[in-house]
Phi, psi and omega in degrees: 000139182274186185211148175231122179227146187290133177262309176214166176206118178260116185287160176286173193263164160314157181230078173283158178244138185302134177069023180220139185295146175235139192252122172253169174221168177213155177283153182299343179269359183071019181273327183221159176227162182217154182199169187250127170264185184297334187247325190220171176268115183258136172238120186236158179278143180292315190277321182228085180303339179302326174284113183209172173209156179237138173264125199240008190281346185290129182283330176255171178302115177295141187247319182202163173202146181225141167295142162291151176312325180288336180084000177281338182222157177239134174252123176234153185234168174217183195280353171276344178104010176273152165235145173236128179252111188235161183285142178257343194276339179250148172306324185284344181045063191296140175288126176269308181217158175220133183225168179224071191294325180226165190256047179180174190306131180269135184246346176201156178226148174211133172264151167276175186296341174268004180060034179246335180232155190225123172247142173231155173214165181171225186245056178293169179267306179264333186223132177269335184213157179208145179240132186210163169284136184293330182270345180232338180083001174293144183295144171236046171125184186241110170264087192225192180088336179289148192251352179221178179307149183251136189257341186200148183221144179208138176249128175302132194288344185233166182281158346296141182285131170236165180222128175239147179225134180263127184240155176279009164267027172080349183258163164240142184246140191238128182233149172251157185160202352286156349296136190285138176219144184291131175245335187200140174248126181264114188244021187290330186285152178252009176209186177318130168271124196256328181205140176234131176221144170261146178295158181289336176272358174078011185280327188226145166245132179238140179236129177262135184236152176290352173274009169094001180264155166237115185266132174258127184239153169294138182293336178264320183257339185073019175288137181297127172260334180149192181239160173277145184076163179294314176246244177272149183300318187226155173285341174243183173300144174257122191250347176202160176201157177209149175270153175280159190299332180270004177069005182276338182230160181218147178238135181237151179235133188226160172289359178278005171079030182222150162254144178235142168257137183237157160268123190292311179304307183275346182055035178243152183281133174275308188208142169246136183246100184277126187263349181163195183231354183268173176293325184291353183268000174305137186264124189237351177204153174215161181204141180250102182235112182053238181264013182244142173255125181252144172228143174243124177274168177299335175296337187098352185285143181259122177250126181251112178257143171276116187299328181296339185208083187288345185279344181281133182305142184283155164285138183246117168267110178244180180159224184234147172241356174245158177321128172279130188250333186212152177218150171216170181213158171190127174058035182088350171269140172249135176241130181230144180233149189228181183301328182267019177063028175263138178246136184225143171255133184236146164274120194298330183275303190272344186078002180298136186229150173228138178268145175285146179240172178097194179273108181244213184300144178273345176212191188310131175273129185273315186205159189211140182228160168249135179256105183299319188292321176264357183047063180221155177259143176237125192224148169238146183218165187280004169280013177060041173230155164245127191239148176244130189222129175304124173280354181286335187240203174219033183235128177294146172245091191296338182290344186265078182207159177231137176278126176262156186292332184205178181296120181281152175231347174212151177227133171230146188217132180263106186298319189283329182257342182081358175292139176241141171237120181245127180257123183246176182294332178233002183198161171244129184240138176259119186235141173224134185061232176252020179245136173275114184272324183203157185212131181243127176293132185235148184287137173308325188288353177278343186296130003276126182271151182240140187224157176209133180235140178264162168298343178267002180092000180275144182229134172240139182219133183286144174255216186261120174289138180229150177264128173241170184302322179282359181124186180289144184230146189219161183224148172239111180275136181255133186221165176234140172270118187221116180057046181056036175228156175265122185232130180303135178295117191286335185273317182229082185285337184218151163244129187221329183302119178077000181279124180246311180210105183267118181252337177209149172234147182198120170278150173290159184304328177270002173079005184276342184225149177241122178258137178224128175275105185249094187048244187274359191255147168251123174252134185242110183262132173273116184301317187296336177266017186053038170062032181265150172048067185297155168281128177256115178256137176231155184157342179284142175276336178220178194292135183278129184248346177198165186208168180202127171285141168288157183297343181281351179069015181245318184268145179235128173257135176227165177226155183233173187288350172267015177070026181254153182242133179232145178246131185237157175257099183289347181273310181272355183063039182237155173278122186265311184200165179214146166237127178260161186042050178296333174232086186310129180052033179214169180251142181273136189249338185184154172223158179207145177275115179278321176222184180301326187234022177232122185247147179239137179231148177231173182183192188282357176270005177067009181269148170245110187257140178243139189232123167286120184249125173253127191270000000 
């Protein structure tokens, strides 16, 4: 029996919202940082971000997470208003406590300096903020009086404790305790108050406002000390800020697409870090971890600056923040495409990634293959286009495209001959280069149609599923490419026997075998035997939805709706190995072979996983 084990995992990106503060966290030692994707809480190493793990236990979308000052626990929150406090020292991340402090999405979390009390705030219905004991959930005061949603909360790390809350009613609220009670409302801001933070030494509290100002207050009394800069701190709204470990400096993030580093005592700017010119370059979060300054762009990209040399270009962690829909590989590189039409190229060993720029697909990318002869990516999207993009660079070429007559659902490519078969809502199209050679009208009822073309000119296309008394029946139509035309296979025009629900078809690289995913079953047809008596392989626990042949033309990888991956031997007709829950609480969208024994999988968790396969 073979084995599948995880080799690498490149996680998804933060998912910030335009003109909204986004919260990151860091461990007390400055070694790791954490953020939330649409599915999981991600913890990554500062120096080697490829080292990471995902916390997957939230039932609703996680929204923010923070380490306790001891570093032994993380408190993470979700869109339903729940918080989970879990262990960081063990691989199982045992749940310590779970509470439901407010009845809406929690947007920020803060621990006190003793790791005993936690304050949260967000989009509650009756209450917008709450403070409680970490080990019992008992209230430690009232964080009240605000009139709208609260964006940020911070507890002073040393005694006497103070707590500040930022609200969309333009004010920040200052509490003393515990038990916490309001002692002052700071109403200097003229727009949403987005972020509040105390300096590590407790001397200063800073509040970031959408009016472009950052207000500084005394950490004990909340007396206004002044604002950063001569005029406004930024030309756009300020959405996040964080202090340096020594409390002497402050970093701010703004919608004007810049990060700024400030001298707190002088309230003067030390350095401005301009991140770009597009809307996607807006800065919505920042974090100061040890000697590194982090900024999060609206695109989700994480920019890491070395504080000792701010003139040095930042390290950029990129990837996907929306569902990954397609994957291809070539020569150790991985290419991924997502629902928002973003394409990223990855170094399979280091995890370094580069996002393609320029004008690409206008909507979700459905499928992608790599053309090794021309070293280009071929993609189809629901903008009804097929595009060619050089894989050697990272820039889309909008002029290299073909308009399809209807929405495509599948793309198959014969690398030796250059033929492509694209299955669309109303037609099956034969394409070579930038020319559409042939098109066959196809019934809408067959959509989404699945196709496969072999290097020998064989073509398989799924037909219309029909309901019969005995259950659903399906067909696979067989064609041949003859003189640049799609011609029905005269000897075996149809495969019908035993087919119930065909989700995928795939010819092996040498064209000798056709694999058909028939519900939980995999059928292997030998082309040389005129598709007679297929090998029937069972072992999948739920319906198989996609597949990819290994380079050896013998082994086949498939994935199912329960997020499991199976490996099959197409020659012996045996089930070789399986890994369950390959993408936890997510759906697998596609797989591709990076090497003879390394498989790549992608899915709705925005992660790119590599699997070591032992046959």
